[in-house]
GUMI-874857 format. One record per residue (C-alpha): residue in three letters; x, y, z. Coordinates in steps of 0.5 Angstrom, whole numbers, plus 500, padded with zeros to 3 digits. Example, Ala and Ser with C-alpha at 12.3 -4.5 7.8 and 13.67 -1.06 7.14 Angstrom:
<atoms>
<atom resn="Ala" u="525" v="491" w="516"/>
<atom resn="Ser" u="527" v="498" w="514"/>
</atoms>
This chain:
<atoms>
<atom resn="Met" u="566" v="540" w="500"/>
<atom resn="Asp" u="572" v="540" w="494"/>
<atom resn="Phe" u="573" v="535" w="489"/>
<atom resn="Asn" u="577" v="530" w="492"/>
<atom resn="Asp" u="573" v="530" w="498"/>
<atom resn="Ile" u="567" v="528" w="493"/>
<atom resn="Lys" u="571" v="523" w="490"/>
<atom resn="Asn" u="573" v="520" w="496"/>
<atom resn="Val" u="565" v="519" w="498"/>
<atom resn="Trp" u="564" v="516" w="491"/>
<atom resn="Lys" u="570" v="512" w="491"/>
<atom resn="Asn" u="570" v="505" w="489"/>
<atom resn="Ser" u="563" v="506" w="486"/>
<atom resn="Phe" u="564" v="506" w="479"/>
<atom resn="Glu" u="570" v="503" w="475"/>
<atom resn="Asp" u="571" v="509" w="471"/>
<atom resn="Glu" u="571" v="513" w="477"/>
<atom resn="Gly" u="577" v="517" w="474"/>
<atom resn="His" u="573" v="519" w="468"/>
<atom resn="Leu" u="568" v="522" w="472"/>
<atom resn="Asn" u="568" v="530" w="473"/>
<atom resn="Lys" u="566" v="534" w="479"/>
<atom resn="Glu" u="559" v="535" w="476"/>
<atom resn="Glu" u="558" v="528" w="474"/>
<atom resn="Ile" u="560" v="526" w="481"/>
<atom resn="Glu" u="556" v="531" w="484"/>
<atom resn="Ala" u="550" v="529" w="480"/>
<atom resn="Lys" u="550" v="522" w="482"/>
<atom resn="Leu" u="551" v="524" w="489"/>
<atom resn="Lys" u="545" v="528" w="489"/>
<atom resn="Ile" u="541" v="522" w="485"/>
<atom resn="Lys" u="543" v="518" w="491"/>
<atom resn="Ser" u="540" v="523" w="496"/>
<atom resn="Lys" u="534" v="524" w="493"/>
<atom resn="Ser" u="533" v="517" w="492"/>
<atom resn="Asn" u="534" v="515" w="499"/>
<atom resn="Thr" u="529" v="521" w="501"/>
<atom resn="Ala" u="523" v="518" w="497"/>
<atom resn="Leu" u="525" v="511" w="499"/>
<atom resn="Lys" u="524" v="513" w="507"/>
<atom resn="Lys" u="517" v="516" w="505"/>
<atom resn="Val" u="515" v="510" w="502"/>
<atom resn="Lys" u="517" v="506" w="508"/>
<atom resn="Arg" u="514" v="511" w="513"/>
<atom resn="Asn" u="507" v="510" w="509"/>
<atom resn="Tyr" u="508" v="503" w="509"/>
<atom resn="Leu" u="509" v="503" w="516"/>
<atom resn="Phe" u="503" v="507" w="517"/>
<atom resn="Glu" u="499" v="503" w="513"/>
<atom resn="Leu" u="500" v="497" w="517"/>
<atom resn="Ile" u="500" v="500" w="524"/>
<atom resn="Gly" u="494" v="504" w="523"/>
<atom resn="Gly" u="490" v="498" w="519"/>
<atom resn="Gly" u="493" v="493" w="525"/>
<atom resn="Ser" u="490" v="497" w="530"/>
<atom resn="Ile" u="483" v="498" w="527"/>
<atom resn="Phe" u="483" v="490" w="526"/>
<atom resn="Leu" u="485" v="489" w="533"/>
<atom resn="Tyr" u="480" v="494" w="536"/>
<atom resn="Phe" u="474" v="491" w="531"/>
<atom resn="Met" u="476" v="484" w="533"/>
<atom resn="Leu" u="475" v="486" w="540"/>
<atom resn="Trp" u="469" v="490" w="539"/>
<atom resn="Leu" u="466" v="484" w="535"/>
<atom resn="Tyr" u="468" v="479" w="541"/>
<atom resn="Ile" u="465" v="483" w="546"/>
<atom resn="Asn" u="458" v="485" w="543"/>
<atom resn="Leu" u="456" v="479" w="539"/>
<atom resn="Glu" u="452" v="473" w="542"/>
<atom resn="Asn" u="455" v="467" w="542"/>
<atom resn="His" u="452" v="464" w="537"/>
<atom resn="Lys" u="454" v="469" w="532"/>
<atom resn="Leu" u="462" v="469" w="534"/>
<atom resn="Ile" u="463" v="464" w="528"/>
<atom resn="Ile" u="463" v="470" w="524"/>
<atom resn="Ile" u="470" v="472" w="527"/>
<atom resn="Pro" u="474" v="467" w="523"/>
<atom resn="Phe" u="471" v="470" w="517"/>
<atom resn="Cys" u="473" v="477" w="519"/>
<atom resn="Ile" u="480" v="475" w="521"/>
<atom resn="Leu" u="481" v="471" w="514"/>
<atom resn="Phe" u="479" v="477" w="510"/>
<atom resn="Phe" u="483" v="483" w="514"/>
<atom resn="Gly" u="489" v="478" w="515"/>
<atom resn="Leu" u="490" v="477" w="508"/>
<atom resn="Leu" u="490" v="484" w="506"/>
<atom resn="Leu" u="495" v="486" w="512"/>
<atom resn="Ser" u="499" v="480" w="510"/>
<atom resn="Phe" u="500" v="483" w="503"/>
<atom resn="Ser" u="502" v="489" w="505"/>
<atom resn="Trp" u="507" v="486" w="510"/>
<atom resn="Arg" u="510" v="482" w="505"/>
<atom resn="Asn" u="511" v="488" w="500"/>
<atom resn="Tyr" u="513" v="493" w="506"/>
<atom resn="Asn" u="518" v="487" w="508"/>
<atom resn="Arg" u="521" v="487" w="501"/>
<atom resn="Ile" u="524" v="494" w="502"/>
<atom resn="Arg" u="524" v="495" w="509"/>
<atom resn="Lys" u="532" v="494" w="509"/>
<atom resn="Thr" u="533" v="497" w="502"/>
<atom resn="Val" u="539" v="502" w="502"/>
<atom resn="Ile" u="540" v="506" w="496"/>
<atom resn="Ser" u="548" v="506" w="496"/>
<atom resn="Ala" u="553" v="509" w="492"/>
<atom resn="Asp" u="556" v="503" w="490"/>
<atom resn="Gln" u="550" v="500" w="488"/>
<atom resn="Leu" u="546" v="506" w="486"/>
<atom resn="Lys" u="543" v="503" w="479"/>
<atom resn="Pro" u="541" v="496" w="481"/>
<atom resn="Ala" u="538" v="498" w="488"/>
<atom resn="Leu" u="534" v="503" w="484"/>
<atom resn="Gln" u="531" v="498" w="479"/>
<atom resn="Lys" u="530" v="493" w="485"/>
<atom resn="Thr" u="526" v="498" w="489"/>
<atom resn="Ile" u="522" v="501" w="483"/>
<atom resn="Lys" u="520" v="494" w="481"/>
<atom resn="Asp" u="518" v="492" w="489"/>
<atom resn="Ile" u="514" v="499" w="490"/>
<atom resn="Glu" u="511" v="499" w="483"/>
<atom resn="Arg" u="508" v="492" w="484"/>
<atom resn="Tyr" u="504" v="495" w="490"/>
<atom resn="Val" u="502" v="501" w="486"/>
<atom resn="Asn" u="499" v="497" w="480"/>
<atom resn="Phe" u="496" v="492" w="485"/>
<atom resn="Asn" u="492" v="498" w="488"/>
<atom resn="Lys" u="490" v="501" w="482"/>
<atom resn="Ser" u="488" v="495" w="478"/>
<atom resn="Asn" u="481" v="493" w="476"/>
<atom resn="Phe" u="481" v="487" w="481"/>
<atom resn="Thr" u="482" v="492" w="487"/>
<atom resn="Lys" u="477" v="497" w="484"/>
<atom resn="Phe" u="472" v="493" w="481"/>
<atom resn="Ile" u="472" v="486" w="485"/>
<atom resn="Leu" u="476" v="487" w="492"/>
<atom resn="Leu" u="473" v="494" w="494"/>
<atom resn="Pro" u="466" v="492" w="492"/>
<atom resn="Phe" u="467" v="485" w="496"/>
<atom resn="Ala" u="469" v="489" w="502"/>
<atom resn="Ile" u="463" v="494" w="502"/>
<atom resn="Ile" u="458" v="488" w="501"/>
<atom resn="Phe" u="462" v="484" w="507"/>
<atom resn="Gly" u="461" v="490" w="511"/>
<atom resn="Leu" u="454" v="491" w="509"/>
<atom resn="Gly" u="452" v="484" w="511"/>
<atom resn="Leu" u="456" v="484" w="517"/>
<atom resn="Gly" u="452" v="490" w="519"/>
<atom resn="Ile" u="446" v="487" w="518"/>
<atom resn="Phe" u="448" v="481" w="521"/>
<atom resn="Ile" u="450" v="485" w="528"/>
<atom resn="Gly" u="444" v="489" w="528"/>
<atom resn="Ala" u="439" v="483" w="527"/>
<atom resn="Gly" u="440" v="482" w="534"/>
<atom resn="Glu" u="438" v="475" w="536"/>
<atom resn="Lys" u="434" v="473" w="530"/>
<atom resn="Glu" u="436" v="467" w="526"/>
<atom resn="Ile" u="439" v="468" w="519"/>
<atom resn="Ser" u="433" v="466" w="516"/>
<atom resn="Glu" u="429" v="471" w="520"/>
<atom resn="Ile" u="434" v="476" w="517"/>
<atom resn="Leu" u="433" v="474" w="510"/>
<atom resn="Ser" u="425" v="475" w="511"/>
<atom resn="Leu" u="426" v="482" w="513"/>
<atom resn="Leu" u="430" v="484" w="506"/>
<atom resn="Lys" u="424" v="486" w="502"/>
<atom resn="Asn" u="424" v="491" w="496"/>
<atom resn="Glu" u="425" v="497" w="500"/>
<atom resn="Val" u="430" v="495" w="504"/>
<atom resn="Leu" u="434" v="492" w="498"/>
<atom resn="Ile" u="434" v="498" w="495"/>
<atom resn="Lys" u="437" v="502" w="501"/>
<atom resn="Ile" u="442" v="497" w="501"/>
<atom resn="Val" u="444" v="498" w="493"/>
<atom resn="Ile" u="444" v="505" w="494"/>
<atom resn="Val" u="449" v="505" w="500"/>
<atom resn="Phe" u="453" v="500" w="496"/>
<atom resn="Val" u="453" v="505" w="490"/>
<atom resn="Val" u="455" v="511" w="494"/>
<atom resn="Gly" u="460" v="507" w="498"/>
<atom resn="Leu" u="463" v="505" w="492"/>
<atom resn="Gly" u="463" v="512" w="489"/>
<atom resn="Ile" u="467" v="514" w="495"/>
<atom resn="Thr" u="472" v="509" w="496"/>
<atom resn="Ile" u="474" v="508" w="489"/>
<atom resn="Pro" u="477" v="515" w="488"/>
<atom resn="Leu" u="479" v="515" w="495"/>
<atom resn="Ser" u="483" v="509" w="495"/>
<atom resn="Gln" u="486" v="511" w="488"/>
<atom resn="Tyr" u="488" v="518" w="491"/>
<atom resn="Leu" u="491" v="515" w="497"/>
<atom resn="Asn" u="495" v="510" w="493"/>
<atom resn="Lys" u="498" v="516" w="489"/>
<atom resn="Lys" u="499" v="521" w="495"/>
<atom resn="Met" u="503" v="515" w="499"/>
<atom resn="Tyr" u="506" v="511" w="494"/>
<atom resn="Lys" u="506" v="513" w="486"/>
<atom resn="Gln" u="508" v="520" w="487"/>
<atom resn="His" u="515" v="517" w="491"/>
<atom resn="Leu" u="515" v="512" w="485"/>
<atom resn="Asp" u="515" v="517" w="480"/>
<atom resn="Glu" u="521" v="520" w="484"/>
<atom resn="Leu" u="525" v="514" w="484"/>
<atom resn="Lys" u="524" v="513" w="476"/>
<atom resn="Gln" u="526" v="520" w="475"/>
<atom resn="Cys" u="532" v="519" w="479"/>
<atom resn="Leu" u="534" v="512" w="475"/>
<atom resn="Lys" u="532" v="516" w="468"/>
<atom resn="Asp" u="537" v="522" w="471"/>
<atom resn="Phe" u="542" v="517" w="473"/>
<atom resn="Glu" u="542" v="513" w="466"/>
<atom resn="Glu" u="543" v="520" w="462"/>
<atom resn="Ile" u="549" v="521" w="466"/>
<atom resn="Glu" u="552" v="514" w="464"/>
<atom resn="Glu" u="550" v="516" w="457"/>
</atoms>
C-alpha cells in the first residue's frame, strides 16, 4: 500500500490529515487494527461467559425441578434470583460493547469509551465486594443447597438438629478450601479473559496520544 492509498483509507479522520506523514498514518492504522483485535477477544469472552453460564443455569434448574420433592421446589425461585442477577449483570456489560466498532474517524473517543466499559467489569470482578462478599455468599449458598437437597424428605428443623460440631467443622473446612480455590481462580480468569485485553487497549490509547503530541 503506497502513501496515497494509506491517506485514502484514513481520509476525513482528522482535521490535520494533510500534516500527517506516512509513518504517523501507518501507526494510527496499526493502533486501530490492534484495538479491534483486542475488542473482538473481549466480546468473544463475554459471549462465552454468557452462553456457558446460561447453559449451566438452565441445566441446574432442570435438575432441581426433576430431583426435588414438591415441598422443596420453593428453593427454585431463590436460585433463579441469585443466578439471574449474575447473568443479567454480565449481559448488561456485554450489551455495552457488543456493537462497538473502533473506527478510524473516531479512534480516540471509541478507545476511551471501550476502556471505560471494560474497566468497569474488570474492577467489579477484582473488587473486595466480589472476593469477600459475593464469592463467599455463593459458596455458602451452594453448601446450604447441597445440605438441603441431600437431606431428602427431612424437614428444615430436622436438618438443623443434625448439624453437630463435627458436621459444622467439616462445613467450615469445605468453605475455607472452596474460598481458597475460587478467589485465585476467579482473579486468574478475570485477568486472562478481560484485563490483559483491557491493558492492550490502554496501551493503544497511550500510543495514539503520543502520536498526537
